[in-house]
C-alpha positions as a LaTeX table, in Angstrom:
\begin{tabular}{lrrr}
\hline
Residue & $x$ (\AA) & $y$ (\AA) & $z$ (\AA) \\
\hline
Met1 & 142.92 & 23.86 & 175.58 \\
Ser2 & 144.05 & 25.62 & 178.65 \\
Ala3 & 147.42 & 26.43 & 176.96 \\
Leu4 & 145.60 & 27.76 & 173.97 \\
Arg5 & 143.55 & 29.99 & 176.03 \\
Asn6 & 146.26 & 31.33 & 177.92 \\
Leu7 & 148.36 & 31.84 & 174.78 \\
Gly8 & 145.28 & 33.83 & 173.27 \\
Lys9 & 144.65 & 35.80 & 176.25 \\
Ala10 & 148.34 & 36.85 & 176.38 \\
Ile11 & 148.41 & 37.77 & 172.67 \\
Gly12 & 145.05 & 39.42 & 172.78 \\
Gly13 & 145.74 & 41.36 & 175.80 \\
Phe14 & 149.15 & 42.55 & 174.58 \\
Phe15 & 147.89 & 43.68 & 171.24 \\
Phe16 & 144.59 & 45.16 & 172.64 \\
Thr17 & 146.63 & 47.42 & 174.99 \\
Thr18 & 149.26 & 48.21 & 172.32 \\
Phe19 & 146.65 & 49.23 & 169.73 \\
Leu20 & 144.46 & 51.09 & 172.04 \\
Thr21 & 147.42 & 53.23 & 173.23 \\
Leu22 & 148.26 & 53.85 & 169.63 \\
Val23 & 144.72 & 54.88 & 168.86 \\
Ile24 & 144.83 & 57.46 & 171.67 \\
Phe25 & 148.00 & 58.97 & 170.50 \\
Met26 & 146.87 & 59.05 & 166.93 \\
Leu27 & 143.62 & 60.73 & 167.82 \\
Ala28 & 145.63 & 63.44 & 169.47 \\
Ile29 & 147.98 & 63.83 & 166.36 \\
Ala30 & 144.96 & 63.98 & 164.07 \\
His31 & 143.25 & 66.54 & 166.25 \\
Phe32 & 146.40 & 68.68 & 166.39 \\
Thr33 & 146.86 & 68.60 & 162.56 \\
Ala34 & 143.30 & 69.36 & 161.81 \\
Cys35 & 142.75 & 72.64 & 159.99 \\
Ser36 & 140.24 & 73.79 & 162.71 \\
Thr37 & 142.89 & 73.39 & 165.42 \\
Leu38 & 146.06 & 74.62 & 163.63 \\
Lys39 & 144.69 & 77.63 & 161.85 \\
Pro40 & 143.65 & 79.88 & 164.85 \\
Ile41 & 146.95 & 79.21 & 166.51 \\
Phe42 & 149.06 & 79.65 & 163.43 \\
Val43 & 147.27 & 82.84 & 162.22 \\
Asn44 & 147.78 & 84.28 & 165.71 \\
Ile45 & 151.38 & 83.68 & 165.75 \\
Leu46 & 151.82 & 85.14 & 162.26 \\
Lys47 & 149.82 & 88.33 & 163.23 \\
Gln48 & 152.06 & 88.70 & 166.15 \\
Gln49 & 155.10 & 88.75 & 163.88 \\
Met50 & 153.63 & 91.51 & 161.77 \\
Thr51 & 154.65 & 94.59 & 163.81 \\
Thr52 & 154.31 & 96.89 & 160.83 \\
Ile53 & 152.94 & 100.26 & 161.58 \\
Pro54 & 149.28 & 101.17 & 160.40 \\
Glu55 & 150.51 & 103.60 & 157.88 \\
Gln56 & 152.45 & 100.78 & 156.12 \\
Phe57 & 149.37 & 98.54 & 156.20 \\
Asn58 & 147.41 & 101.36 & 154.61 \\
Thr59 & 150.15 & 101.62 & 151.79 \\
Thr60 & 150.23 & 97.89 & 151.21 \\
Tyr61 & 146.45 & 97.61 & 151.15 \\
Thr62 & 146.40 & 100.44 & 148.59 \\
Ala63 & 148.91 & 98.83 & 146.52 \\
Leu64 & 147.07 & 95.61 & 146.43 \\
Leu65 & 143.82 & 97.21 & 145.34 \\
Tyr66 & 145.68 & 99.25 & 142.69 \\
Gln67 & 147.16 & 96.03 & 141.22 \\
Cys68 & 143.69 & 94.43 & 141.16 \\
Asn69 & 142.29 & 97.43 & 139.33 \\
Ile70 & 145.11 & 97.63 & 136.94 \\
Thr71 & 145.30 & 93.92 & 136.16 \\
Arg72 & 141.63 & 93.28 & 136.21 \\
Asn73 & 142.45 & 89.71 & 137.27 \\
Glu74 & 140.37 & 87.78 & 139.71 \\
Thr75 & 143.52 & 86.82 & 141.65 \\
Ile76 & 146.90 & 88.41 & 142.06 \\
Tyr77 & 150.15 & 86.88 & 143.42 \\
Ile78 & 152.27 & 88.43 & 146.14 \\
Gln79 & 155.29 & 86.55 & 147.24 \\
Ser80 & 153.79 & 83.29 & 146.05 \\
Leu81 & 150.51 & 83.91 & 147.90 \\
Glu82 & 147.34 & 83.69 & 145.78 \\
Leu83 & 145.09 & 86.45 & 146.78 \\
Lys84 & 141.55 & 86.95 & 145.55 \\
Cys85 & 140.70 & 90.55 & 144.43 \\
Ser86 & 137.06 & 90.10 & 145.62 \\
Asp87 & 138.48 & 89.33 & 149.20 \\
Ile88 & 140.83 & 92.35 & 149.04 \\
Ser89 & 138.05 & 94.59 & 148.29 \\
Ser90 & 135.88 & 93.37 & 151.04 \\
Ile91 & 138.29 & 94.15 & 153.96 \\
Thr92 & 139.96 & 97.32 & 155.22 \\
Ser93 & 143.63 & 97.89 & 155.84 \\
Ser94 & 143.26 & 96.99 & 159.50 \\
Asp95 & 142.14 & 93.40 & 158.40 \\
Leu96 & 145.37 & 93.02 & 156.30 \\
Pro97 & 147.49 & 91.18 & 158.88 \\
Glu98 & 144.81 & 88.54 & 159.53 \\
Phe99 & 144.01 & 88.36 & 155.78 \\
Leu100 & 147.63 & 87.65 & 154.92 \\
Ser101 & 148.12 & 85.24 & 157.89 \\
Asn102 & 145.12 & 83.22 & 156.68 \\
Ala103 & 146.35 & 83.18 & 153.07 \\
Thr104 & 149.90 & 82.11 & 154.28 \\
Phe105 & 148.30 & 79.22 & 156.48 \\
Asp106 & 146.14 & 78.03 & 153.68 \\
Lys107 & 149.12 & 77.91 & 151.30 \\
Ile108 & 151.06 & 75.83 & 153.73 \\
Tyr109 & 148.35 & 73.58 & 154.94 \\
Phe110 & 146.67 & 72.66 & 151.60 \\
Lys111 & 149.83 & 72.10 & 149.71 \\
Lys112 & 149.89 & 68.87 & 147.77 \\
Tyr113 & 153.03 & 66.81 & 148.07 \\
Asp114 & 153.85 & 64.41 & 145.30 \\
Cys115 & 155.08 & 61.66 & 147.65 \\
Ser116 & 153.81 & 58.93 & 149.71 \\
Phe117 & 153.76 & 59.47 & 153.58 \\
Ile118 & 157.01 & 57.37 & 154.01 \\
Gln119 & 158.72 & 59.26 & 151.25 \\
Cys120 & 157.58 & 62.67 & 152.61 \\
Ile121 & 158.87 & 62.07 & 156.15 \\
Gln122 & 162.36 & 61.70 & 154.56 \\
Leu123 & 162.29 & 65.17 & 153.13 \\
Pro124 & 164.73 & 67.84 & 154.61 \\
Arg125 & 163.91 & 69.07 & 158.05 \\
Gln126 & 161.94 & 72.21 & 157.37 \\
Glu127 & 159.93 & 70.56 & 154.59 \\
Lys128 & 159.30 & 67.56 & 156.74 \\
Phe129 & 157.79 & 69.73 & 159.45 \\
Leu130 & 155.56 & 71.65 & 156.91 \\
Phe131 & 154.36 & 68.16 & 155.62 \\
Phe132 & 153.38 & 66.97 & 159.12 \\
Ile133 & 151.18 & 69.95 & 159.63 \\
Ser134 & 149.59 & 69.75 & 156.26 \\
Gly135 & 146.16 & 68.70 & 155.39 \\
Gln136 & 147.69 & 65.59 & 153.37 \\
Ala137 & 149.35 & 64.41 & 156.51 \\
Asn138 & 146.04 & 64.80 & 158.49 \\
Glu139 & 144.25 & 62.65 & 155.96 \\
Phe140 & 146.82 & 59.97 & 156.49 \\
Phe141 & 146.42 & 60.16 & 160.28 \\
Glu142 & 142.70 & 59.93 & 160.02 \\
Lys143 & 142.98 & 56.73 & 157.83 \\
Ile144 & 145.48 & 55.14 & 160.30 \\
Ile145 & 143.03 & 55.65 & 163.08 \\
Ile146 & 140.45 & 53.54 & 161.31 \\
Tyr147 & 142.90 & 50.57 & 160.71 \\
Leu148 & 144.11 & 50.85 & 164.30 \\
Gly149 & 140.58 & 50.85 & 165.61 \\
Val150 & 139.79 & 47.76 & 163.58 \\
Ala151 & 142.97 & 46.07 & 164.95 \\
Thr152 & 141.86 & 47.08 & 168.49 \\
Ala153 & 138.45 & 45.59 & 168.19 \\
Leu154 & 139.91 & 42.25 & 166.80 \\
Ser155 & 142.52 & 41.96 & 169.54 \\
Leu156 & 139.73 & 42.75 & 172.23 \\
Phe157 & 137.63 & 39.98 & 170.56 \\
Ile158 & 140.56 & 37.50 & 170.92 \\
Phe159 & 141.22 & 38.67 & 174.41 \\
Val160 & 137.65 & 38.23 & 175.69 \\
Ala161 & 137.10 & 34.91 & 173.81 \\
Ala162 & 140.19 & 33.51 & 175.37 \\
Thr163 & 138.93 & 34.46 & 178.90 \\
Glu164 & 136.55 & 31.82 & 180.24 \\
Thr165 & 134.09 & 33.47 & 182.55 \\
Trp166 & 132.28 & 36.87 & 182.26 \\
Pro167 & 133.72 & 38.11 & 185.63 \\
Gly168 & 137.06 & 37.22 & 184.29 \\
Arg169 & 136.44 & 38.99 & 181.05 \\
Phe170 & 135.32 & 42.08 & 182.86 \\
Lys171 & 138.38 & 42.12 & 185.17 \\
Ala172 & 140.82 & 41.27 & 182.43 \\
Val173 & 139.69 & 43.99 & 180.13 \\
Gly174 & 139.28 & 46.40 & 182.99 \\
Val175 & 142.81 & 45.83 & 184.26 \\
Ser176 & 144.18 & 46.39 & 180.67 \\
Leu177 & 142.30 & 49.77 & 180.52 \\
Ile178 & 143.68 & 50.81 & 183.97 \\
Phe179 & 147.17 & 49.77 & 182.85 \\
Thr180 & 146.75 & 51.92 & 179.69 \\
Gly181 & 144.97 & 54.85 & 181.32 \\
Ile182 & 147.24 & 55.11 & 184.40 \\
Thr183 & 149.73 & 57.10 & 182.22 \\
Tyr184 & 147.27 & 59.95 & 182.57 \\
Phe185 & 149.06 & 60.90 & 185.90 \\
Leu186 & 152.34 & 61.27 & 184.11 \\
Ile187 & 151.17 & 63.48 & 181.16 \\
Ser188 & 151.45 & 66.76 & 183.27 \\
Phe189 & 155.07 & 65.94 & 184.00 \\
Val190 & 155.74 & 65.06 & 180.36 \\
Lys191 & 154.20 & 68.29 & 179.41 \\
Val192 & 156.45 & 70.37 & 181.54 \\
Tyr193 & 159.51 & 68.42 & 180.44 \\
Ala194 & 158.82 & 68.90 & 176.78 \\
Ala195 & 158.26 & 72.68 & 177.22 \\
Gln196 & 161.54 & 72.88 & 179.22 \\
Gln197 & 163.39 & 71.40 & 176.42 \\
Leu198 & 162.52 & 74.28 & 174.06 \\
Pro199 & 164.09 & 77.71 & 174.19 \\
Gln200 & 161.98 & 80.28 & 176.20 \\
Glu201 & 161.22 & 82.24 & 173.20 \\
Ile202 & 159.90 & 79.37 & 171.07 \\
Ser203 & 158.25 & 77.66 & 174.02 \\
Thr204 & 156.04 & 80.80 & 174.64 \\
Lys205 & 154.97 & 80.74 & 170.90 \\
Val206 & 154.22 & 76.95 & 170.56 \\
Ser207 & 152.92 & 76.37 & 174.12 \\
Pro208 & 149.32 & 76.43 & 172.71 \\
Leu209 & 150.25 & 73.65 & 170.30 \\
Ile210 & 151.87 & 71.56 & 173.04 \\
Asn211 & 148.67 & 72.08 & 175.33 \\
Gln212 & 146.43 & 71.03 & 172.48 \\
Ile213 & 148.33 & 67.75 & 172.05 \\
Phe214 & 148.82 & 66.85 & 175.71 \\
Asp215 & 145.34 & 67.90 & 176.73 \\
Ser216 & 143.78 & 65.75 & 174.04 \\
Ile217 & 145.82 & 62.77 & 175.19 \\
Ser218 & 145.30 & 63.17 & 178.95 \\
Gly219 & 141.39 & 63.51 & 178.36 \\
Asn220 & 141.32 & 60.26 & 176.52 \\
Leu221 & 143.55 & 58.57 & 179.04 \\
Leu222 & 141.31 & 59.55 & 181.90 \\
Ile223 & 138.27 & 58.26 & 180.16 \\
Ile224 & 140.14 & 54.89 & 179.66 \\
Phe225 & 141.32 & 54.89 & 183.23 \\
Ile226 & 137.69 & 55.38 & 184.66 \\
Ala227 & 136.40 & 52.90 & 182.37 \\
Gly228 & 138.91 & 50.29 & 183.48 \\
Ile229 & 138.11 & 50.94 & 187.19 \\
Ile230 & 134.39 & 50.49 & 186.29 \\
Leu231 & 134.95 & 47.25 & 184.39 \\
Thr232 & 137.21 & 45.81 & 187.02 \\
Thr233 & 134.69 & 46.62 & 189.77 \\
Ile234 & 131.95 & 44.89 & 187.84 \\
Gly235 & 134.06 & 41.92 & 187.28 \\
Ile236 & 135.00 & 41.72 & 191.03 \\
Val237 & 131.30 & 42.00 & 192.04 \\
Leu238 & 130.18 & 39.38 & 189.48 \\
Gly239 & 132.89 & 36.96 & 190.62 \\
Tyr240 & 131.80 & 37.42 & 194.26 \\
Leu241 & 128.20 & 36.93 & 193.46 \\
Ala242 & 129.08 & 33.75 & 191.46 \\
Lys243 & 131.04 & 32.34 & 194.36 \\
Lys244 & 128.31 & 33.24 & 196.83 \\
Lys245 & 125.69 & 31.43 & 194.64 \\
Lys246 & 127.86 & 28.33 & 194.50 \\
\hline
\end{tabular}
């Protein structure tokens, strides 16, 4: 019986720590690929690329309005972008950079790929990157988090059930959380290293994206680390009180 408990504790502890770590990283990836996270950053980068002078914006805006009036269509297509004439008429020429940037992001993010996740990650390099920042990929990541959460809960149950006493359970789970959360203190070094691997021009543009990912990971790791210290302390106190009572 003792051997079975030790085996269950070892297996449960290993998979609990592994699945919990995967949940933390998948939460960061899902947050990063969410539309609300990507869109402001993506649109801001595109707007910075549009260095056209105001007069050219006026000309472009006038041409779009003219095309809407001539065709009498609800939508027009400019360089594969689908633009609603009602939206065009509701903005001014100064709003055009942001309007086109939003339309470009929506076209990329909401594109539907006719492939499974495994098939899509085998696409050519540029298409693979665009797939990773699409809403379709974000939906997949959200589903994976649910499965990983269930696996984490099951492994935690095995881990706790295989540990004999409540003080031991608190300490065992607490130490596992500390082991997982201690990587919080390494995140800042990893973030700096990742930024240094990119060319300066690219690093400046994507630094908001890098910060979004690592800040999300580090925040969750800090919570896990603090929870681990609390549970370990509770386990030690309960163990001390139990020994004192005996």
